[in-house]
C-alpha positions in Angstrom: 0.8 -18.3 -50.8 3.9 -17.1 -48.9 4.7 -16.8 -45.3 3.4 -14.0 -43.1 4.9 -12.7 -39.8 3.0 -11.1 -37.0 5.3 -8.8 -35.0 4.4 -8.1 -31.4 5.2 -9.3 -27.9 5.2 -12.8 -29.2 6.2 -12.8 -32.9 4.9 -15.7 -35.0 5.1 -16.8 -38.6 2.3 -18.4 -40.6 3.3 -20.7 -43.4 1.3 -22.6 -46.0 0.7 -26.1 -44.8 1.8 -27.2 -48.3 -0.6 -30.0 -49.1 -4.3 -31.0 -48.9 -5.4 -31.7 -45.3 -8.7 -32.9 -43.9 -10.2 -32.5 -40.4 -12.3 -35.5 -39.5 -14.4 -36.4 -36.5 -16.1 -39.7 -36.1 -15.5 -40.5 -39.8 -17.1 -37.2 -41.0 -15.1 -34.6 -42.9 -15.4 -31.3 -41.1 -12.9 -29.3 -43.2 -10.9 -30.0 -46.4 -8.4 -27.7 -48.0 -5.2 -27.3 -49.9 -4.9 -23.7 -48.6 -4.6 -24.3 -44.9 -1.9 -22.5 -42.9 0.3 -23.6 -40.0 0.7 -21.1 -37.3 2.3 -21.8 -33.9 1.9 -25.6 -34.4 -1.8 -25.2 -35.2 -3.5 -25.8 -38.5 -6.0 -23.2 -39.6 -8.5 -23.8 -42.4 -9.9 -21.1 -44.6 -13.5 -20.4 -43.6 -14.9 -21.5 -46.9 -13.3 -25.0 -46.5 -15.2 -25.8 -43.3 -18.4 -27.8 -43.6 -20.8 -25.5 -41.7 -23.3 -28.4 -41.3 -21.1 -29.7 -38.5 -20.0 -26.5 -36.7 -21.8 -23.6 -35.2 -20.9 -20.0 -34.2 -19.6 -19.4 -30.7 -20.0 -16.4 -28.4 -16.4 -17.0 -27.4 -13.9 -14.4 -28.8 -10.2 -14.8 -29.2 -7.4 -12.4 -30.0 -5.6 -14.7 -32.6 -5.3 -12.6 -35.8 -5.6 -15.8 -37.9 -9.0 -16.8 -36.8 
């Protein structure tokens, strides 16, 4: 996976995180992936790496192209 750049008023570059990463809350693994990306100092997990048992859809919408 290479880098990707979004060009616009606020250009940003997404880069592969480069190693396996887990998101945990209260000792429970919420997401686990070796394909996460870092974008503007945030880590994004691929949707299929998120344990849907612990998250739910939201009616909130964002404009981030990586979500």
